[in-house]
Each structure stands twice: as C-alpha cells, then as structure tokens.
C-alpha positions as a printed Julia matrix, in Angstrom:
284×3 Matrix{Float64}:
 149.82   20.78  148.77
 146.69   18.93  147.59
 146.51   15.15  147.74
 144.34   13.48  145.1
 143.05    9.93  145.42
 141.54    8.22  142.39
 144.12   10.24  140.5
 144.26    8.13  137.32
 140.49    7.95  136.76
 138.52   10.19  134.42
 137.64   12.71  137.12
 141.02   12.54  138.85
 142.9    13.32  135.66
 140.63   16.26  134.83
 140.98   17.6   138.37
 144.77   17.29  138.29
 144.91   19.1   134.93
 142.96   22.04  136.38
 144.98   22.18  139.58
 148.21   22.06  137.56
 147.1    25.04  135.48
 146.3    26.87  138.72
 149.89   26.36  139.84
 148.99   24.25  142.85
 151.34   21.64  144.3
 149.75   18.23  143.7
 150.51   14.83  145.12
 148.69   11.99  143.33
 148.18    8.63  144.99
 147.96    5.59  142.74
 148.4     1.86  143.17
 150.73    1.74  140.14
 152.89    4.84  140.07
 154.91    3.88  137.0
 151.77    3.6   134.85
 150.11    6.8   136.06
 150.94    8.97  133.04
 150.15   12.22  134.87
 151.41   15.69  133.88
 154.95   16.82  134.58
 155.23   18.52  137.94
 152.73   16.26  139.66
 154.29   14.26  142.47
 153.13   10.66  142.03
 153.29    8.34  145.02
 152.42    4.68  145.17
 149.9     3.59  147.76
 146.43    2.22  148.36
 143.94    4.64  149.96
 141.81    1.7   151.1
 144.82    0.77  153.29
 145.56    4.15  154.89
 148.78    2.96  156.51
 150.3     2.7   153.01
 149.88    6.41  152.32
 150.72    7.99  155.68
 154.02    9.41  154.32
 152.07   11.0   151.43
 150.09   13.12  153.93
 153.18   15.14  154.85
 152.61   18.82  154.08
 149.14   18.26  152.65
 146.52   20.94  153.34
 143.57   19.54  151.34
 142.5    16.08  150.24
 140.3    14.9   147.37
 138.61   11.66  148.38
 137.35    9.19  145.76
 134.83    6.65  147.12
 136.03    3.78  144.95
 139.66    4.38  145.85
 139.19    4.59  149.62
 136.19    2.29  150.14
 135.25    1.74  153.76
 138.57    3.09  155.07
 137.51    6.75  154.81
 137.11    7.31  158.56
 140.58    5.93  159.29
 142.2     7.85  156.45
 140.62   11.15  157.45
 141.62   10.67  161.09
 145.22   10.2   159.99
 144.93   13.22  157.71
 143.63   15.42  160.52
 146.43   14.29  162.83
 148.95   15.35  160.19
 147.53   18.82  159.66
 145.21   18.4   156.7
 142.53   21.1   156.9
 140.02   20.23  154.17
 138.45   17.24  152.44
 136.43   17.28  149.22
 134.58   14.01  148.79
 133.12   12.65  145.58
 129.62   11.32  146.2
 126.54   10.68  144.06
 123.17   12.27  143.43
 121.46    9.08  144.64
 123.5     8.76  147.84
 120.4     8.93  150.05
 118.63    6.09  148.22
 118.46    2.66  149.84
 121.95    1.22  149.65
 120.86   -1.87  147.72
 119.33    0.42  145.08
 122.64    2.13  144.28
 124.25    0.17  141.41
 127.68    1.73  141.8
 128.07    0.1   145.24
 128.41   -3.22  143.45
 131.45   -1.85  141.62
 133.15   -0.68  144.8
 131.84    2.86  145.33
 131.09    3.7   148.94
 129.51    7.1   148.42
 127.46    7.1   151.63
 130.31    5.99  153.85
 132.78    8.46  152.33
 130.39   11.4   152.51
 129.49   10.6   156.14
 133.18   10.25  156.99
 133.96   13.64  155.47
 131.11   15.36  157.3
 132.15   13.82  160.61
 135.89   14.23  160.15
 136.36   17.54  161.94
 137.85   18.95  158.73
 136.3    21.59  156.53
 134.37   19.49  154.02
 132.51   19.6   150.7
 130.55   16.75  149.11
 130.19   16.54  145.33
 126.94   14.65  144.72
 127.36   13.94  141.03
 124.8    12.67  138.55
 125.74   10.0   136.02
 129.04   10.73  134.29
 128.59   11.4   130.57
 131.66    9.27  129.95
 129.71    6.2   131.11
 127.91    6.28  127.77
 131.2     5.85  125.93
 131.91    2.78  128.0
 128.38    1.45  127.44
 127.94    2.17  123.73
 131.33    3.01  122.26
 132.1    -0.44  120.85
 128.65   -0.79  119.3
 128.84    2.66  117.7
 132.28    1.96  116.25
 130.89   -1.27  114.78
 127.57   -0.09  113.33
 124.64    2.3   113.37
 122.24    0.41  115.66
 122.85    0.43  119.41
 121.09   -2.31  121.35
 120.13   -1.75  124.96
 117.32   -1.83  127.5
 114.81    0.86  128.5
 115.04    3.35  125.64
 113.07    5.98  127.6
 115.1     5.85  130.8
 116.62    9.31  131.35
 119.79   10.64  132.93
 121.18   14.18  133.36
 124.76   13.32  132.33
 127.49   15.58  133.64
 130.73   16.4   131.82
 133.69   15.27  133.91
 135.33   18.63  133.21
 132.45   20.49  134.9
 132.66   18.21  137.9
 136.42   18.7   138.07
 136.03   22.49  137.9
 133.63   22.43  140.84
 135.99   20.1   142.69
 138.92   22.44  142.11
 136.85   25.38  143.38
 135.95   23.38  146.48
 139.6    22.56  147.15
 140.95   26.06  146.56
 138.32   28.39  148.06
 136.09   28.6   151.12
 132.83   29.39  149.32
 131.55   25.8   149.17
 132.6    24.53  152.59
 129.94   22.62  154.5
 127.74   21.96  151.47
 126.39   18.83  149.82
 126.29   19.89  146.18
 123.85   18.21  143.8
 125.71   18.42  140.47
 124.06   17.41  137.2
 124.23   18.1   133.53
 121.79   20.71  132.19
 119.41   18.31  130.42
 117.35   15.22  131.14
 118.02   12.9   128.2
 116.76    9.4   127.48
 119.02    6.64  126.21
 117.35    7.08  122.83
 117.99   10.84  122.8
 121.62   10.48  123.82
 122.32    8.03  121.03
 120.69   10.4   118.53
 122.87   13.25  119.8
 126.01   11.15  119.38
 124.97   10.47  115.79
 124.37   14.17  115.09
 127.77   15.13  116.46
 129.8    12.46  114.69
 127.79   12.74  111.47
 126.15    9.32  111.37
 122.47    8.33  111.72
 122.48    6.24  114.89
 119.46    4.44  116.31
 118.81    2.99  119.76
 117.06   -0.38  119.52
 115.43   -1.44  122.76
 115.97   -5.05  123.8
 114.61   -7.08  126.69
 116.27   -6.36  130.03
 117.22  -10.03  130.48
 119.07  -10.05  127.16
 120.86   -6.83  128.12
 121.76   -8.29  131.5
 123.23  -11.44  129.96
 125.28   -9.37  127.52
 126.74   -7.18  130.27
 127.61  -10.15  132.45
 129.32  -11.83  129.5
 131.38   -8.67  129.05
 132.64   -8.9   132.62
 130.29   -6.7   134.63
 129.47   -8.13  138.08
 126.02   -9.7   138.08
 124.86   -7.89  141.26
 125.78   -4.56  139.62
 123.87   -5.42  136.46
 120.81   -6.51  138.42
 120.81   -3.29  140.46
 121.27   -1.23  137.29
 118.35   -2.91  135.52
 116.19   -2.42  138.6
 117.1     1.28  138.62
 116.16    1.58  134.95
 112.85   -0.19  135.57
 111.96    2.15  138.45
 112.72    5.3   136.46
 111.65    4.43  132.93
 109.58    7.18  131.33
 110.45    9.76  134.02
 112.6    12.84  133.58
 115.92   12.88  135.39
 116.32   15.52  138.07
 118.51   18.48  137.1
 120.02   21.21  139.24
 121.56   24.61  138.52
 124.45   24.19  140.97
 127.15   23.96  138.29
 125.95   27.23  136.75
 125.71   28.97  140.13
 129.19   27.89  141.17
 131.06   28.36  137.89
 129.13   31.38  136.59
 128.29   29.69  133.31
 125.97   26.99  132.04
 126.94   23.38  132.54
 128.27   21.79  129.38
 125.63   19.97  127.35
 125.8    16.33  126.41
 126.41   17.37  122.8
 129.45   19.36  123.94
 130.71   16.32  125.83
 130.3    14.14  122.72
 132.18   16.71  120.64
 135.05   16.57  123.14
 135.17   12.75  122.84
 134.06   12.3   119.23
 137.24   10.51  118.17
 136.51    7.72  120.65
 133.18    7.0   118.95
 134.68    6.81  115.46
 136.47    3.85  113.93
C-alpha cells in the first residue's frame, strides 16, 4: 500500500494515475475527500498531513509514503516518526532544485512549501528515502499566462529573458513512481529538470507555435507586474521573492540535468510536448 499526500494536486494526480496502471494499492489523503475526483480503486481518506494525528489511521498497512512539502509543511518529522512506528519502510519526498538556496530566496516558501524541512526530515527519518528536487513545473506557465493567452495575442510580464528548465509533471510523476516501487533510487537527491533552458519569451513563442497563433511576450516593469499579481490574489511576500529571483537570474541559462533521461531511459519531454498535452487549456 502506498500513501500519497498532496493527492489532488497536479503532481499527485499524475502519480496516482501511474500507480493505478501499475496495479498498486493506493491510499490518497486529502482535506476534502468528497471533492477529490480520483480514479476508481483509489482509497480516498480525509485528513490533514500538516496535523499528523488526523491521518494516523491512514498509515495502517502502508509500506511507502509520498510526501508533498505544501501538504505536510513543518510537520514532516512528526509524520515520518509516526509512519516508521507503524511499519512504513520508504518515503519519497518532493523537493525543489533550489532547495539549498537561502530560505528567503525561495519564492515557493511564501506559498507554503517547506522543501528544505521535508527533505531533511526524509533523510533523517530512518526510512529508505528519495528526494525529488524538481525544477519549475511547466504547468506554472498555464497558471501565469493562460488567461492572457485566451484573451489575446500579447502576454505582458516581467523579465523576458529570465530562463527556466520547465519539467512536465508526467516526467516527475514517472520518476516518483519509480522511486516508490523500486530500490534503484534510494538514498539519492535527484535534480530533475526539463531538457531545455527557455526564456519567458521563448516559452510564449512555443505556446503560439503549438496552438497555431502568433503570440508575443511584452516585457513590463517589475513593479507593474508585482501589482498585477498581488491584485490577482498572490501573497505579496511571494511576489517580491519571485521578482527578486527573476532579477538575479535574468539573462542567464537555467541549469539542466540528464537525470530524467538516465532514470526513465528516454529523453525528458520538451516544453512543446507539454504545451501539446495542455493545448485546450490555452484556447478559448
């Protein structure tokens, strides 16, 4: 039995799909079980991983645990201690490629991710562990630009030449499934990226090529971008950290690794392939 936290997120759903195909017993933890919408055969239990006492019954019979840093927060040490007491043997923790950066320079912390704490907890848990140090999710670009692309052909944003190596959530899920089901990755911190360093400007052009529309990225002042994001509900500390990250890296190539290819025996999916898989979401 594999227990999945963060089960209803983009990565959690992809991971559960793969584990279901593999015929694995899956127990998915979610705060709202009735709204989970997960595949038939998946056992859905209601609980909050950031309050480990609420999911103790869900640890019964579990052999491996997928740990999402936003779901568990700072409670990872407590949760993993309870898991070990109840016979869990392995933990696969989602982390981030920038986990070793200064904590105040990691924008995702301001949206609840505790990558450093969760990775450290996994390593020190006494369980067999794997850490998935992921680069930026390609799906973040849908969240950032989708509404603008559906409304017109010009996408406004800061730092046109800032680059990422966006990873397809399916690739990350495939590596996660391998880590949960085999011993080959145990004890490793895996730097997982997409195959290409792409600027904001280049990614927008790729989206246009795939969906058949001439899109253009129009750079705007960081302060204007910040105000727009805050008005759309993003926490101001997150936006400030994000803009600072862009400013530090503008004009530099994003780091890429070959870990996905080495582990899966094939090239990581390109950003264009990711766009093709999500093209409908960019169209009106």
